[in-house]
mmCIF file of the N, C-alpha and C atoms, coordinates in Angstrom:
data_MODEL
# 
_entry.id   MODEL 
# 
loop_
_atom_site.group_PDB 
_atom_site.id 
_atom_site.type_symbol 
_atom_site.label_atom_id 
_atom_site.label_alt_id 
_atom_site.label_comp_id 
_atom_site.label_asym_id 
_atom_site.label_entity_id 
_atom_site.label_seq_id 
_atom_site.pdbx_PDB_ins_code 
_atom_site.Cartn_x 
_atom_site.Cartn_y 
_atom_site.Cartn_z 
_atom_site.occupancy 
_atom_site.B_iso_or_equiv 
_atom_site.pdbx_formal_charge 
_atom_site.auth_seq_id 
_atom_site.auth_comp_id 
_atom_site.auth_asym_id 
_atom_site.auth_atom_id 
_atom_site.pdbx_PDB_model_num 
ATOM 1   N N  . UNK A 1 1  ? 98.344  50.590 -21.003 1.00 0.00 ? 1  UNK A N  1 
ATOM 2   C CA . UNK A 1 1  ? 98.900  51.940 -20.904 1.00 0.00 ? 1  UNK A CA 1 
ATOM 3   C C  . UNK A 1 1  ? 98.839  52.346 -19.436 1.00 0.00 ? 1  UNK A C  1 
ATOM 4   N N  . UNK A 1 2  ? 99.910  52.981 -18.951 1.00 0.00 ? 2  UNK A N  1 
ATOM 5   C CA . UNK A 1 2  ? 99.895  53.382 -17.544 1.00 0.00 ? 2  UNK A CA 1 
ATOM 6   C C  . UNK A 1 2  ? 99.068  54.652 -17.341 1.00 0.00 ? 2  UNK A C  1 
ATOM 7   N N  . UNK A 1 3  ? 98.732  54.917 -16.101 1.00 0.00 ? 3  UNK A N  1 
ATOM 8   C CA . UNK A 1 3  ? 97.832  56.037 -15.779 1.00 0.00 ? 3  UNK A CA 1 
ATOM 9   C C  . UNK A 1 3  ? 98.392  57.389 -16.209 1.00 0.00 ? 3  UNK A C  1 
ATOM 10  N N  . UNK A 1 4  ? 99.701  57.562 -16.101 1.00 0.00 ? 4  UNK A N  1 
ATOM 11  C CA . UNK A 1 4  ? 100.304 58.840 -16.498 1.00 0.00 ? 4  UNK A CA 1 
ATOM 12  C C  . UNK A 1 4  ? 100.134 59.084 -18.001 1.00 0.00 ? 4  UNK A C  1 
ATOM 13  N N  . UNK A 1 5  ? 100.380 58.055 -18.815 1.00 0.00 ? 5  UNK A N  1 
ATOM 14  C CA . UNK A 1 5  ? 100.205 58.189 -20.265 1.00 0.00 ? 5  UNK A CA 1 
ATOM 15  C C  . UNK A 1 5  ? 98.735  58.375 -20.631 1.00 0.00 ? 5  UNK A C  1 
ATOM 16  N N  . UNK A 1 6  ? 97.856  57.669 -19.940 1.00 0.00 ? 6  UNK A N  1 
ATOM 17  C CA . UNK A 1 6  ? 96.427  57.836 -20.187 1.00 0.00 ? 6  UNK A CA 1 
ATOM 18  C C  . UNK A 1 6  ? 95.985  59.265 -19.905 1.00 0.00 ? 6  UNK A C  1 
ATOM 19  N N  . UNK A 1 7  ? 96.522  59.855 -18.830 1.00 0.00 ? 7  UNK A N  1 
ATOM 20  C CA . UNK A 1 7  ? 96.168  61.225 -18.482 1.00 0.00 ? 7  UNK A CA 1 
ATOM 21  C C  . UNK A 1 7  ? 96.719  62.211 -19.519 1.00 0.00 ? 7  UNK A C  1 
ATOM 22  N N  . UNK A 1 8  ? 97.930  61.973 -19.991 1.00 0.00 ? 8  UNK A N  1 
ATOM 23  C CA . UNK A 1 8  ? 98.505  62.847 -21.016 1.00 0.00 ? 8  UNK A CA 1 
ATOM 24  C C  . UNK A 1 8  ? 97.694  62.789 -22.305 1.00 0.00 ? 8  UNK A C  1 
ATOM 25  N N  . UNK A 1 9  ? 97.241  61.598 -22.688 1.00 0.00 ? 9  UNK A N  1 
ATOM 26  C CA . UNK A 1 9  ? 96.420  61.454 -23.883 1.00 0.00 ? 9  UNK A CA 1 
ATOM 27  C C  . UNK A 1 9  ? 95.073  62.157 -23.693 1.00 0.00 ? 9  UNK A C  1 
ATOM 28  N N  . UNK A 1 10 ? 94.481  62.000 -22.527 1.00 0.00 ? 10 UNK A N  1 
ATOM 29  C CA . UNK A 1 10 ? 93.214  62.677 -22.230 1.00 0.00 ? 10 UNK A CA 1 
ATOM 30  C C  . UNK A 1 10 ? 93.391  64.192 -22.270 1.00 0.00 ? 10 UNK A C  1 
ATOM 31  N N  . UNK A 1 11 ? 94.508  64.680 -21.754 1.00 0.00 ? 11 UNK A N  1 
ATOM 32  C CA . UNK A 1 11 ? 94.791  66.127 -21.773 1.00 0.00 ? 11 UNK A CA 1 
ATOM 33  C C  . UNK A 1 11 ? 94.942  66.637 -23.206 1.00 0.00 ? 11 UNK A C  1 
ATOM 34  N N  . UNK A 1 12 ? 95.639  65.864 -24.042 1.00 0.00 ? 12 UNK A N  1 
ATOM 35  C CA . UNK A 1 12 ? 95.809  66.247 -25.447 1.00 0.00 ? 12 UNK A CA 1 
ATOM 36  C C  . UNK A 1 12 ? 94.456  66.307 -26.152 1.00 0.00 ? 12 UNK A C  1 
ATOM 37  N N  . UNK A 1 13 ? 93.635  65.292 -25.954 1.00 0.00 ? 13 UNK A N  1 
ATOM 38  C CA . UNK A 1 13 ? 92.308  65.283 -26.576 1.00 0.00 ? 13 UNK A CA 1 
ATOM 39  C C  . UNK A 1 13 ? 91.478  66.472 -26.123 1.00 0.00 ? 13 UNK A C  1 
ATOM 40  N N  . UNK A 1 14 ? 91.535  66.770 -24.841 1.00 0.00 ? 14 UNK A N  1 
ATOM 41  C CA . UNK A 1 14 ? 90.787  67.907 -24.304 1.00 0.00 ? 14 UNK A CA 1 
ATOM 42  C C  . UNK A 1 14 ? 91.277  69.217 -24.914 1.00 0.00 ? 14 UNK A C  1 
ATOM 43  N N  . UNK A 1 15 ? 92.583  69.357 -25.021 1.00 0.00 ? 15 UNK A N  1 
ATOM 44  C CA . UNK A 1 15 ? 93.171  70.570 -25.604 1.00 0.00 ? 15 UNK A CA 1 
ATOM 45  C C  . UNK A 1 15 ? 92.719  70.737 -27.056 1.00 0.00 ? 15 UNK A C  1 
ATOM 46  N N  . UNK A 1 16 ? 92.754  69.664 -27.826 1.00 0.00 ? 16 UNK A N  1 
ATOM 47  C CA . UNK A 1 16 ? 92.346  69.734 -29.228 1.00 0.00 ? 16 UNK A CA 1 
ATOM 48  C C  . UNK A 1 16 ? 90.862  70.081 -29.350 1.00 0.00 ? 16 UNK A C  1 
ATOM 49  N N  . UNK A 1 17 ? 90.017  69.476 -28.514 1.00 0.00 ? 17 UNK A N  1 
ATOM 50  C CA . UNK A 1 17 ? 88.588  69.784 -28.537 1.00 0.00 ? 17 UNK A CA 1 
ATOM 51  C C  . UNK A 1 17 ? 88.340  71.252 -28.221 1.00 0.00 ? 17 UNK A C  1 
ATOM 52  N N  . UNK A 1 18 ? 89.094  71.794 -27.266 1.00 0.00 ? 18 UNK A N  1 
ATOM 53  C CA . UNK A 1 18 ? 88.930  73.199 -26.877 1.00 0.00 ? 18 UNK A CA 1 
ATOM 54  C C  . UNK A 1 18 ? 89.330  74.154 -27.993 1.00 0.00 ? 18 UNK A C  1 
ATOM 55  N N  . UNK A 1 19 ? 90.256  73.748 -28.845 1.00 0.00 ? 19 UNK A N  1 
ATOM 56  C CA . UNK A 1 19 ? 90.677  74.597 -29.957 1.00 0.00 ? 19 UNK A CA 1 
ATOM 57  C C  . UNK A 1 19 ? 89.599  74.679 -31.035 1.00 0.00 ? 19 UNK A C  1 
ATOM 58  N N  . UNK A 1 20 ? 88.773  73.671 -31.135 1.00 0.00 ? 20 UNK A N  1 
ATOM 59  C CA . UNK A 1 20 ? 87.649  73.590 -32.068 1.00 0.00 ? 20 UNK A CA 1 
ATOM 60  C C  . UNK A 1 20 ? 88.053  73.353 -33.515 1.00 0.00 ? 20 UNK A C  1 
ATOM 61  N N  . UNK A 1 21 ? 89.166  73.882 -33.966 1.00 0.00 ? 21 UNK A N  1 
ATOM 62  C CA . UNK A 1 21 ? 89.694  73.580 -35.293 1.00 0.00 ? 21 UNK A CA 1 
ATOM 63  C C  . UNK A 1 21 ? 91.216  73.651 -35.223 1.00 0.00 ? 21 UNK A C  1 
ATOM 64  N N  . UNK A 1 22 ? 91.870  72.861 -36.080 1.00 0.00 ? 22 UNK A N  1 
ATOM 65  C CA . UNK A 1 22 ? 93.326  72.722 -35.988 1.00 0.00 ? 22 UNK A CA 1 
ATOM 66  C C  . UNK A 1 22 ? 93.930  72.587 -37.379 1.00 0.00 ? 22 UNK A C  1 
ATOM 67  N N  . UNK A 1 23 ? 95.090  73.194 -37.583 1.00 0.00 ? 23 UNK A N  1 
ATOM 68  C CA . UNK A 1 23 ? 95.924  72.963 -38.757 1.00 0.00 ? 23 UNK A CA 1 
ATOM 69  C C  . UNK A 1 23 ? 97.224  72.325 -38.263 1.00 0.00 ? 23 UNK A C  1 
ATOM 70  N N  . UNK A 1 24 ? 97.581  71.190 -38.829 1.00 0.00 ? 24 UNK A N  1 
ATOM 71  C CA . UNK A 1 24 ? 98.775  70.467 -38.394 1.00 0.00 ? 24 UNK A CA 1 
ATOM 72  C C  . UNK A 1 24 ? 99.745  70.357 -39.562 1.00 0.00 ? 24 UNK A C  1 
ATOM 73  N N  . UNK A 1 25 ? 100.991 70.739 -39.329 1.00 0.00 ? 25 UNK A N  1 
ATOM 74  C CA . UNK A 1 25 ? 102.057 70.560 -40.320 1.00 0.00 ? 25 UNK A CA 1 
ATOM 75  C C  . UNK A 1 25 ? 102.510 69.103 -40.227 1.00 0.00 ? 25 UNK A C  1 
ATOM 76  N N  . UNK A 1 26 ? 102.204 68.322 -41.253 1.00 0.00 ? 26 UNK A N  1 
ATOM 77  C CA . UNK A 1 26 ? 102.461 66.881 -41.255 1.00 0.00 ? 26 UNK A CA 1 
ATOM 78  C C  . UNK A 1 26 ? 103.764 66.575 -41.970 1.00 0.00 ? 26 UNK A C  1 
ATOM 79  N N  . UNK A 1 27 ? 104.712 66.007 -41.224 1.00 0.00 ? 27 UNK A N  1 
ATOM 80  C CA . UNK A 1 27 ? 106.006 65.666 -41.808 1.00 0.00 ? 27 UNK A CA 1 
ATOM 81  C C  . UNK A 1 27 ? 106.098 64.196 -42.200 1.00 0.00 ? 27 UNK A C  1 
ATOM 82  N N  . UNK A 1 28 ? 105.187 63.389 -41.678 1.00 0.00 ? 28 UNK A N  1 
ATOM 83  C CA . UNK A 1 28 ? 105.250 61.954 -41.918 1.00 0.00 ? 28 UNK A CA 1 
ATOM 84  C C  . UNK A 1 28 ? 106.005 61.220 -40.830 1.00 0.00 ? 28 UNK A C  1 
ATOM 85  N N  . UNK A 1 29 ? 106.531 61.960 -39.860 1.00 0.00 ? 29 UNK A N  1 
ATOM 86  C CA . UNK A 1 29 ? 107.239 61.353 -38.738 1.00 0.00 ? 29 UNK A CA 1 
ATOM 87  C C  . UNK A 1 29 ? 106.272 60.871 -37.668 1.00 0.00 ? 29 UNK A C  1 
ATOM 88  N N  . UNK A 1 30 ? 106.813 60.290 -36.633 1.00 0.00 ? 30 UNK A N  1 
ATOM 89  C CA . UNK A 1 30 ? 106.011 59.713 -35.566 1.00 0.00 ? 30 UNK A CA 1 
ATOM 90  C C  . UNK A 1 30 ? 105.186 60.779 -34.855 1.00 0.00 ? 30 UNK A C  1 
ATOM 91  N N  . UNK A 1 31 ? 105.776 61.918 -34.531 1.00 0.00 ? 31 UNK A N  1 
ATOM 92  C CA . UNK A 1 31 ? 105.068 62.947 -33.764 1.00 0.00 ? 31 UNK A CA 1 
ATOM 93  C C  . UNK A 1 31 ? 103.864 63.507 -34.508 1.00 0.00 ? 31 UNK A C  1 
ATOM 94  N N  . UNK A 1 32 ? 104.080 63.935 -35.741 1.00 0.00 ? 32 UNK A N  1 
ATOM 95  C CA . UNK A 1 32 ? 102.960 64.532 -36.478 1.00 0.00 ? 32 UNK A CA 1 
ATOM 96  C C  . UNK A 1 32 ? 101.920 63.478 -36.859 1.00 0.00 ? 32 UNK A C  1 
ATOM 97  N N  . UNK A 1 33 ? 102.351 62.245 -37.108 1.00 0.00 ? 33 UNK A N  1 
ATOM 98  C CA . UNK A 1 33 ? 101.414 61.169 -37.409 1.00 0.00 ? 33 UNK A CA 1 
ATOM 99  C C  . UNK A 1 33 ? 100.510 60.896 -36.217 1.00 0.00 ? 33 UNK A C  1 
ATOM 100 N N  . UNK A 1 34 ? 101.094 60.836 -35.029 1.00 0.00 ? 34 UNK A N  1 
ATOM 101 C CA . UNK A 1 34 ? 100.320 60.615 -33.810 1.00 0.00 ? 34 UNK A CA 1 
ATOM 102 C C  . UNK A 1 34 ? 99.352  61.768 -33.572 1.00 0.00 ? 34 UNK A C  1 
ATOM 103 N N  . UNK A 1 35 ? 99.824  62.994 -33.724 1.00 0.00 ? 35 UNK A N  1 
ATOM 104 C CA . UNK A 1 35 ? 98.970  64.160 -33.498 1.00 0.00 ? 35 UNK A CA 1 
ATOM 105 C C  . UNK A 1 35 ? 97.787  64.178 -34.467 1.00 0.00 ? 35 UNK A C  1 
ATOM 106 N N  . UNK A 1 36 ? 98.024  63.872 -35.722 1.00 0.00 ? 36 UNK A N  1 
ATOM 107 C CA . UNK A 1 36 ? 96.937  63.820 -36.704 1.00 0.00 ? 36 UNK A CA 1 
ATOM 108 C C  . UNK A 1 36 ? 95.936  62.725 -36.327 1.00 0.00 ? 36 UNK A C  1 
ATOM 109 N N  . UNK A 1 37 ? 96.420  61.562 -35.916 1.00 0.00 ? 37 UNK A N  1 
ATOM 110 C CA . UNK A 1 37 ? 95.525  60.457 -35.546 1.00 0.00 ? 37 UNK A CA 1 
ATOM 111 C C  . UNK A 1 37 ? 94.633  60.837 -34.372 1.00 0.00 ? 37 UNK A C  1 
ATOM 112 N N  . UNK A 1 38 ? 95.203  61.479 -33.364 1.00 0.00 ? 38 UNK A N  1 
ATOM 113 C CA . UNK A 1 38 ? 94.417  61.886 -32.202 1.00 0.00 ? 38 UNK A CA 1 
ATOM 114 C C  . UNK A 1 38 ? 93.434  62.985 -32.590 1.00 0.00 ? 38 UNK A C  1 
ATOM 115 N N  . UNK A 1 39 ? 93.878  63.934 -33.381 1.00 0.00 ? 39 UNK A N  1 
ATOM 116 C CA . UNK A 1 39 ? 92.991  65.017 -33.812 1.00 0.00 ? 39 UNK A CA 1 
ATOM 117 C C  . UNK A 1 39 ? 91.814  64.468 -34.614 1.00 0.00 ? 39 UNK A C  1 
ATOM 118 N N  . UNK A 1 40 ? 92.058  63.451 -35.450 1.00 0.00 ? 40 UNK A N  1 
ATOM 119 C CA . UNK A 1 40 ? 90.979  62.844 -36.228 1.00 0.00 ? 40 UNK A CA 1 
ATOM 120 C C  . UNK A 1 40 ? 89.948  62.175 -35.325 1.00 0.00 ? 40 UNK A C  1 
ATOM 121 N N  . UNK A 1 41 ? 90.382  61.696 -34.161 1.00 0.00 ? 41 UNK A N  1 
ATOM 122 C CA . UNK A 1 41 ? 89.458  61.065 -33.213 1.00 0.00 ? 41 UNK A CA 1 
ATOM 123 C C  . UNK A 1 41 ? 88.503  62.072 -32.581 1.00 0.00 ? 41 UNK A C  1 
ATOM 124 N N  . UNK A 1 42 ? 88.994  63.281 -32.320 1.00 0.00 ? 42 UNK A N  1 
ATOM 125 C CA . UNK A 1 42 ? 88.211  64.204 -31.493 1.00 0.00 ? 42 UNK A CA 1 
ATOM 126 C C  . UNK A 1 42 ? 87.596  65.378 -32.256 1.00 0.00 ? 42 UNK A C  1 
ATOM 127 N N  . UNK A 1 43 ? 88.009  65.604 -33.491 1.00 0.00 ? 43 UNK A N  1 
ATOM 128 C CA . UNK A 1 43 ? 87.491  66.749 -34.245 1.00 0.00 ? 43 UNK A CA 1 
ATOM 129 C C  . UNK A 1 43 ? 86.723  66.288 -35.476 1.00 0.00 ? 43 UNK A C  1 
ATOM 130 N N  . UNK A 1 44 ? 85.689  67.024 -35.844 1.00 0.00 ? 44 UNK A N  1 
ATOM 131 C CA . UNK A 1 44 ? 85.018  66.734 -37.111 1.00 0.00 ? 44 UNK A CA 1 
ATOM 132 C C  . UNK A 1 44 ? 85.987  66.962 -38.279 1.00 0.00 ? 44 UNK A C  1 
ATOM 133 N N  . UNK A 1 45 ? 85.795  66.243 -39.359 1.00 0.00 ? 45 UNK A N  1 
ATOM 134 C CA . UNK A 1 45 ? 86.702  66.318 -40.506 1.00 0.00 ? 45 UNK A CA 1 
ATOM 135 C C  . UNK A 1 45 ? 86.857  67.736 -41.034 1.00 0.00 ? 45 UNK A C  1 
ATOM 136 N N  . UNK A 1 46 ? 85.797  68.518 -41.006 1.00 0.00 ? 46 UNK A N  1 
ATOM 137 C CA . UNK A 1 46 ? 85.882  69.875 -41.552 1.00 0.00 ? 46 UNK A CA 1 
ATOM 138 C C  . UNK A 1 46 ? 86.572  70.860 -40.617 1.00 0.00 ? 46 UNK A C  1 
ATOM 139 N N  . UNK A 1 47 ? 87.012  70.386 -39.454 1.00 0.00 ? 47 UNK A N  1 
ATOM 140 C CA . UNK A 1 47 ? 87.717  71.244 -38.493 1.00 0.00 ? 47 UNK A CA 1 
ATOM 141 C C  . UNK A 1 47 ? 89.194  70.868 -38.363 1.00 0.00 ? 47 UNK A C  1 
ATOM 142 N N  . UNK A 1 48 ? 89.669  69.973 -39.229 1.00 0.00 ? 48 UNK A N  1 
ATOM 143 C CA . UNK A 1 48 ? 91.057  69.524 -39.203 1.00 0.00 ? 48 UNK A CA 1 
ATOM 144 C C  . UNK A 1 48 ? 91.683  69.727 -40.571 1.00 0.00 ? 48 UNK A C  1 
ATOM 145 N N  . UNK A 1 49 ? 92.769  70.471 -40.615 1.00 0.00 ? 49 UNK A N  1 
ATOM 146 C CA . UNK A 1 49 ? 93.529  70.698 -41.843 1.00 0.00 ? 49 UNK A CA 1 
ATOM 147 C C  . UNK A 1 49 ? 94.936  70.162 -41.633 1.00 0.00 ? 49 UNK A C  1 
ATOM 148 N N  . UNK A 1 50 ? 95.349  69.241 -42.487 1.00 0.00 ? 50 UNK A N  1 
ATOM 149 C CA . UNK A 1 50 ? 96.685  68.647 -42.402 1.00 0.00 ? 50 UNK A CA 1 
ATOM 150 C C  . UNK A 1 50 ? 97.468  69.109 -43.619 1.00 0.00 ? 50 UNK A C  1 
ATOM 151 N N  . UNK A 1 51 ? 98.627  69.719 -43.383 1.00 0.00 ? 51 UNK A N  1 
ATOM 152 C CA . UNK A 1 51 ? 99.430  70.320 -44.449 1.00 0.00 ? 51 UNK A CA 1 
ATOM 153 C C  . UNK A 1 51 ? 100.773 69.618 -44.576 1.00 0.00 ? 51 UNK A C  1 
ATOM 154 N N  . UNK A 1 52 ? 101.213 69.443 -45.809 1.00 0.00 ? 52 UNK A N  1 
ATOM 155 C CA . UNK A 1 52 ? 102.550 68.919 -46.096 1.00 0.00 ? 52 UNK A CA 1 
ATOM 156 C C  . UNK A 1 52 ? 103.189 69.849 -47.120 1.00 0.00 ? 52 UNK A C  1 
ATOM 157 N N  . UNK A 1 53 ? 104.411 70.253 -46.852 1.00 0.00 ? 53 UNK A N  1 
ATOM 158 C CA . UNK A 1 53 ? 105.124 71.167 -47.752 1.00 0.00 ? 53 UNK A CA 1 
ATOM 159 C C  . UNK A 1 53 ? 105.916 70.379 -48.785 1.00 0.00 ? 53 UNK A C  1 
ATOM 160 N N  . UNK A 1 54 ? 106.000 70.923 -49.978 1.00 0.00 ? 54 UNK A N  1 
ATOM 161 C CA . UNK A 1 54 ? 106.874 70.372 -51.013 1.00 0.00 ? 54 UNK A CA 1 
ATOM 162 C C  . UNK A 1 54 ? 107.895 71.459 -51.349 1.00 0.00 ? 54 UNK A C  1 
ATOM 163 N N  . UNK A 1 55 ? 109.155 71.117 -51.152 1.00 0.00 ? 55 UNK A N  1 
ATOM 164 C CA . UNK A 1 55 ? 110.230 72.070 -51.434 1.00 0.00 ? 55 UNK A CA 1 
ATOM 165 C C  . UNK A 1 55 ? 111.485 71.279 -51.772 1.00 0.00 ? 55 UNK A C  1 
ATOM 166 N N  . UNK A 1 56 ? 112.600 71.966 -51.882 1.00 0.00 ? 56 UNK A N  1 
ATOM 167 C CA . UNK A 1 56 ? 113.868 71.292 -52.142 1.00 0.00 ? 56 UNK A CA 1 
ATOM 168 C C  . UNK A 1 56 ? 114.247 70.354 -51.002 1.00 0.00 ? 56 UNK A C  1 
ATOM 169 N N  . UNK A 1 57 ? 113.709 70.604 -49.807 1.00 0.00 ? 57 UNK A N  1 
ATOM 170 C CA . UNK A 1 57 ? 114.010 69.772 -48.655 1.00 0.00 ? 57 UNK A CA 1 
ATOM 171 C C  . UNK A 1 57 ? 113.146 68.510 -48.601 1.00 0.00 ? 57 UNK A C  1 
ATOM 172 N N  . UNK A 1 58 ? 111.989 68.531 -49.283 1.00 0.00 ? 58 UNK A N  1 
ATOM 173 C CA . UNK A 1 58 ? 111.080 67.399 -49.301 1.00 0.00 ? 58 UNK A CA 1 
ATOM 174 C C  . UNK A 1 58 ? 110.899 66.951 -50.746 1.00 0.00 ? 58 UNK A C  1 
ATOM 175 N N  . UNK A 1 59 ? 111.408 65.786 -51.057 1.00 0.00 ? 59 UNK A N  1 
ATOM 176 C CA . UNK A 1 59 ? 111.329 65.272 -52.423 1.00 0.00 ? 59 UNK A CA 1 
ATOM 177 C C  . UNK A 1 59 ? 109.926 64.721 -52.697 1.00 0.00 ? 59 UNK A C  1 
ATOM 178 N N  . UNK A 1 60 ? 109.385 65.036 -53.831 1.00 0.00 ? 60 UNK A N  1 
ATOM 179 C CA . UNK A 1 60 ? 108.065 64.559 -54.212 1.00 0.00 ? 60 UNK A CA 1 
ATOM 180 C C  . UNK A 1 60 ? 108.136 64.015 -55.639 1.00 0.00 ? 60 UNK A C  1 
ATOM 181 N N  . UNK A 1 61 ? 107.791 62.743 -55.812 1.00 0.00 ? 61 UNK A N  1 
ATOM 182 C CA . UNK A 1 61 ? 107.744 62.133 -57.151 1.00 0.00 ? 61 UNK A CA 1 
ATOM 183 C C  . UNK A 1 61 ? 106.511 62.650 -57.871 1.00 0.00 ? 61 UNK A C  1 
ATOM 184 N N  . UNK A 1 62 ? 106.646 62.979 -59.132 1.00 0.00 ? 62 UNK A N  1 
ATOM 185 C CA . UNK A 1 62 ? 105.500 63.439 -59.921 1.00 0.00 ? 62 UNK A CA 1 
ATOM 186 C C  . UNK A 1 62 ? 105.074 62.387 -60.889 1.00 0.00 ? 62 UNK A C  1 
# 
């Protein structure tokens, strides 16, 4: 990984740690998947809430 990307990742981790707790709207796409993975690295489990909506726009098998 190049230094610029390493710095951006470090900045993201620092930002998440400073928030202390986070709720992330998880779509299953690359962006939200990456954000959840990084948040899981830096926050305790009880400080991370990941949400997925079920509606006419998101099909869910029952």
